[in-house]
N, C-alpha and C positions, 0 to 999 in steps of 0.2 A: 225228673219231673220239673216242669216249668209252671209256676203259679203266679197269679195276680192277686194281690191282697188289697182289701179295702177295709177301712175302719170308720165307724160312724159313732159319734158321741151324742148322747142324749142329755139334755139339761132340763132342770125344772124351771118354774117361773122366776125363781130368785137367781138363776144363772149358775146354779151349782151342778156339777157333773153327777148324773144319776147312774149312768151305765155307759159302757163302750161295747159296741157290737162289732165283731170282725168276721170277714168272709175271705175265704181262699177259693179261687177258681182255677182248676187245672186247665191250662191252655197248651199242654204238651202236643196234642194232636194238631191243633191249629198252627203252632210253630213249625211242626214237621211238614205240614202241607205248604206253608209259606216258603220254607226252605226248598221244597221240591219245585214249587212254582218258579222261584228265582233261578234254580238250576236249569229248568226247562227254558226259561227266557235267555239265559246265557248260551245254551246250546243252539237256540234259534238264531241268536245274533252271530255266532260263529259260523253257522250254516249260511246265513246271508252274506257274510264276509267272504267265505270260500266261493260261493256262487258268483259274487262280483269279481273276485280275482280271476276265476276261471273264464268269465265272460270277457274281461279285459285282455287276458292272455289269448283267447281265441281271436279277438279282433286283431291283435298284433300278428298272430300266426297267419291269419287270412291275408294280411298285407304282404307278408313275406312270401307266402305261396303265390300270390298274384304277381309279384315281381319276378319270382322264379319262373313262372309260366311265360312271362314276357321274354325273359332271357333264354328260355328253352326254344324260342322261335329261331334262334341263330342256327346257322348250318351245323350239322353233326360233327364236322371236322374242326369246329372252333375249339381252341385250347381251353376255354372256360366250361365247355359242355359237361365234363365229369363233375366239376364243382357244383354246377347248377343241378345236375341229377341228384347229387348228395343232399342238397338243400330241399329239393322236392320230396325225396324219400323221407327225410327227417320230418318235414312239415305235414306229410299225409299219413304217417305211421300211426299206430294205435296210441291214443291219448288216454291218460288216466282220468277216471271219473272224479269230479270234485268230491263226491260223497265217499269215495274209497279212501280219501286222505284223512278222514275224520272218524273217530270212534262213534258208534251209534249210541245215542242216549238210551234207546229202548233195549239194546242188547247188554247193557251193563247191569250188574247186580249191585245193589246198594250195600255199603259196608255198615250202614246204620242199623241199630236194633229195631 
């Protein structure tokens, strides 16, 4: 349990302490929700980072593929042709999805009670 405590002192006209009132407020649920929000924000930040990295990688890959296409315009008997075809094959093959690299926040079960 997480609690917030408050104490209030009451004094009479002479300034003497008459009583002290205390309150405890259970903020367990609020703390749990704040932690959950923070975790969601972290996952969102990681997702944005992964998307940015994938975007940058795709831009580089497009440049490589573009140059490979230019090189592929050379005659078929050119000694570099096999290397160019390997570059093109690697650059156009199936690419992993950025979301497949990261665990899903929705798919996890919480270990908290």
